Steps between C-alpha positions, in 0.01 A plus 500: 500500500479523119435257216837580355669393836298177476620443150854547600462256798367238253789558267765461779317188628510354152857572398647485845736785395443881532710586204320248266158591643572874420598406150193307446282781638679752286621718785837562661609267786519786761141603411361150538697438824396820660126431423517146650675646805229765535239224501683290756543809730130594457406133605777482748603159385766337265352355178838385394807348653786685339761307679441189291625434152276499305280728689227308686131588580431498880212300643286814541627609156363193338150608621543850382611383161205269465274798590681738266437259212122531558507883534716552196263282299188681635661832417573380144121403466397862539666589153375183357134580609539846321638343192217240482249774559637693208531194294874559450701214382864605530809525709766242569397130536747223557402156378686180573489203271643149556767384267303224330228747397686825426675413168173401327242728665675826507538545114136411462352774717759765577465722173124487526486599855745785454308635213161468682636643825770741414495679836594176695876466551520114510808362666541118430708286713582119452480332839417151628175436689664513843632851427172606357326408815758666719503822302126515493486498862773750547344737227794481258292393215126583425406166341642170373429245237550145621374140485212450751336411731722637777233535769680765703270698740624858401525434119212509256499287182333572171541234230614632173498177299557132505803395303513139371798272515634395155734197463826559299590150382797463262536232239593141619341579851255229607199747470607644158241273318217633716264763337388601840613423854349463848645533839512122548748493205759706698790346683675758732827320434527613144338842539758783496421754765577858597734529802383464858314806616277547181121458548494353148723209612274436790202504283653242273600266788134531632357420157722188477412399844146530425545239228666273754834538346797438723739781571863391500683736751827418320387679179695834501497624154334843557531841332409867564342568153233337261727570211778273660250233571386486136866485387562223740209320378613533136830337615313181607507579881125458537176689454368825668181687571466854394232772585293548196605872444870371487393295188375789289852622394664168423605446132306263282750215546471501876118538482501161345616355829199648704245259640187650640302334782162337463223714647480605772856624471698546816579871555637766743287772642684843448364780714545872582596511865496816729465607862155486670536877558433546120712806464505621141220256418389708182848423349480138607151467335646655184784247477259210564267619222780533242675176570165297522380641172822433317607151646157335497492552117836338474404195693243315302466195720173401681435293818846529646573330827695695759808350640607695814877496577600426853753782521449829311857640437 
């Protein structure tokens, strides 16, 4: 039994196809199939039921796959321990970022991080929170940036910053004459929201519920981007709420429509999340330090109140 054989087993279990598993493992299909077969022969059991399409994991195979994940992770820790001992910060690191954070955060820190840590090959993937959680568990990403708290047993959360909500209130809206707003001023029935599945949408709904506004289930005007929400608001379709960092690049005319909250301002907690095994923790720490230093300087608000979304997607 070898680590390589276990890695091939994990690949087949994930992709349920020997050809695709071999492609993802950067080996030929006959090589991968032979190594999996050798392991099955050694153990005298079948890990996979090849008669099914797609290939299925047998009952005993499920137990082996679960244990194989632990063994492969622990094997990876050996190199990780050596890297930490040598103070080496380098190698490939895959970071997932949720869609409502990536467009504003990535340009702020990426160039600084690359210059400071040139030996890190940083791979960035945009994923919703459910995918981040699943990929952290499966070892397909090393860390993620998401709205927290998630409170998942095998995931550690380290807050990076607290990002305030800002109202975008176009002219002729009932709140346009307000210099500042509070959560009690909001009515969910005229707040434009991101489409179902976005954590920011859930946070806004929670914020409005907290102010005892009624949520009209027939309200269906939703979008997948903040830019679209702003454009719809400008067309008289209502108001919207933006994360603070999304307001920084608005033109001067649009900035006139921004309405900040009275302190304490509602905000979302944005955290770096990673598996409790803490593989490549030295790179995780480096990312946290760079982002925290840059973003905290950009957010000048004090005494923010954390509004935790129900579903982080």
